[in-house]
C-alpha positions in Angstrom: 93.5 -184.6 109.3 91.7 -181.7 107.6 92.9 -178.2 107.0 90.7 -176.7 109.8 92.3 -179.0 112.4 95.8 -178.2 111.1 95.3 -174.5 111.3 93.1 -174.3 114.4 93.7 -174.9 118.1 91.4 -175.6 121.0 90.2 -172.9 123.3 92.1 -174.1 126.3 95.3 -174.4 124.2 94.9 -170.9 122.9 94.3 -169.5 126.4 97.5 -171.1 127.6 99.5 -169.7 124.6 98.0 -166.2 125.2 98.8 -166.3 129.0 102.3 -167.8 128.6 103.1 -165.4 125.7 102.0 -162.3 127.6 103.7 -163.5 130.9 107.1 -164.2 129.3 106.9 -161.0 127.3 106.3 -159.0 130.5 109.0 -160.9 132.3 111.5 -160.0 129.6 110.5 -156.4 129.7 110.8 -156.3 133.5 114.2 -158.1 133.4 115.6 -155.7 130.8 114.4 -152.7 132.9 116.2 -154.2 135.9 119.4 -155.0 134.1 119.3 -152.2 131.6 118.7 -151.8 127.9 122.3 -152.7 127.2 121.1 -156.3 127.2 119.8 -155.8 123.7 122.4 -153.4 122.5 124.4 -154.2 119.4 127.7 -154.2 121.3 129.4 -157.6 121.1 129.0 -161.2 120.0 127.8 -162.0 123.5 125.1 -159.3 123.2 124.0 -160.7 119.9 123.8 -164.2 121.4 121.7 -162.9 124.3 119.2 -161.3 121.9 118.8 -164.5 119.8 118.5 -166.7 122.9 115.9 -164.4 124.5 113.9 -164.5 121.2 114.1 -168.3 121.2 112.9 -168.6 124.8 110.0 -166.2 124.2 108.9 -168.3 121.2 109.2 -171.7 123.0 107.4 -170.4 126.0 104.7 -168.6 124.1 103.9 -171.6 122.0 103.8 -173.9 124.9 106.9 -175.9 123.9 108.5 -174.9 127.2 106.8 -174.4 130.5 106.4 -170.8 131.6 108.5 -171.4 134.8 111.3 -172.9 132.7 111.2 -169.9 130.2 111.2 -167.4 133.1 114.1 -169.1 134.7 116.0 -169.3 131.5 115.4 -165.5 130.9 116.6 -164.8 134.4 119.8 -166.8 133.9 120.6 -165.0 130.6 120.0 -161.6 132.1 122.1 -162.4 135.1 124.9 -163.7 132.8 124.6 -160.5 130.8 124.9 -158.4 133.9 127.9 -160.4 135.2 129.7 -160.2 131.9 129.1 -156.5 131.6 130.5 -155.9 135.1 133.6 -158.0 134.3 134.1 -156.3 131.0 134.0 -152.9 132.8 136.9 -154.1 134.9 138.7 -155.3 131.8 138.6 -158.9 132.8 136.7 -160.4 129.9 137.2 -157.8 127.2 139.5 -159.9 125.0 137.3 -163.0 125.4 134.0 -161.3 124.6 134.8 -158.4 122.3 136.5 -158.3 119.0 139.3 -155.7 118.5 138.3 -152.8 116.3 140.3 -152.8 113.0 141.5 -149.8 111.1 140.4 -150.3 107.4 141.4 -147.1 105.8 143.8 -144.4 106.9 144.4 -141.1 105.2 143.8 -142.2 101.6 145.1 -145.7 101.9 143.2 -149.0 102.3 144.7 -151.5 104.7 144.3 -154.6 102.6 145.3 -157.1 105.4 142.6 -155.6 107.7 140.0 -155.6 104.9 140.7 -159.3 104.5 140.6 -160.0 108.2 137.2 -158.2 108.6 135.9 -159.7 105.3 135.1 -156.2 104.1 135.7 -155.0 100.5 136.8 -151.7 99.2 133.3 -151.3 97.8 131.9 -151.8 101.3 134.1 -149.0 102.7 133.3 -146.7 99.8 129.6 -147.3 100.5 130.1 -146.3 104.2 132.0 -143.2 103.0 129.1 -142.2 100.8 126.7 -142.9 103.7 128.8 -140.5 105.9 128.5 -137.8 103.2 132.2 -137.9 102.3 132.9 -136.1 99.0 136.7 -136.6 98.7 139.0 -139.3 100.0 141.3 -136.7 101.4 138.4 -135.6 103.8 138.7 -139.0 105.6 141.2 -139.5 108.4 140.2 -143.0 109.3 137.6 -145.8 108.8 137.3 -148.3 111.6 135.5 -151.6 111.6 134.0 -151.6 115.2 133.5 -154.5 117.6 129.8 -154.4 116.7 130.4 -154.9 113.0 129.5 -151.2 112.4 131.9 -149.1 110.3 132.9 -145.7 111.7 134.1 -142.9 109.4 136.3 -140.3 111.0 136.3 -137.1 108.9 136.0 -133.4 109.3 137.7 -130.1 108.9 139.6 -129.9 112.2 142.8 -131.7 113.3 142.6 -135.4 113.8 143.1 -136.5 117.4 144.9 -139.9 117.4 143.4 -140.8 120.8 140.2 -141.7 118.9 142.1 -144.8 117.7 143.1 -146.0 121.1 142.3 -149.7 121.3 142.0 -150.0 117.5 144.3 -152.5 115.7 146.0 -150.0 113.4 148.4 -152.6 111.9 151.4 -150.8 110.2 149.9 -147.3 110.7 151.0 -145.2 113.6 148.4 -142.5 113.9 150.1 -140.9 116.9 153.0 -139.7 114.7 150.8 -138.5 111.8 148.6 -135.8 113.5 147.5 -133.2 111.0 
């Protein structure tokens, strides 16, 4: 087999790839408009899996590995599943199964070493996030939270700290409710 045959494709094959690729792309856009952009949000492990699965389906359908009808059906099933899980999460039914619990990593000058280990985050990672948040002094920081999405939130400012911001966060040995500034 020569290099031209290995790199090329026939006209009918290319036409099928173009039509299938465009069709599945438009179907994903229509489905995401119907269900909402949250389908591709960086919210939970389930959302991440959804994004990866959709990408795989688009690739398989666009390259002709999977028939267009199968790809469209798979996309519909994933979006329906995403919609269903989002509704159940809103009612609190699947929260623990789908979402990680946010972890307090740093609180008022102290690193929570056990939580750093659990999150597989280093002190250097936290310091980098503090710099990213324009923190100039450790005493400016009330809390650093490892969110369910894998993002790190830095809570800092001049005003008093409202402990309600840490509701639902695993604070470990820290009780922010009793330490309001």
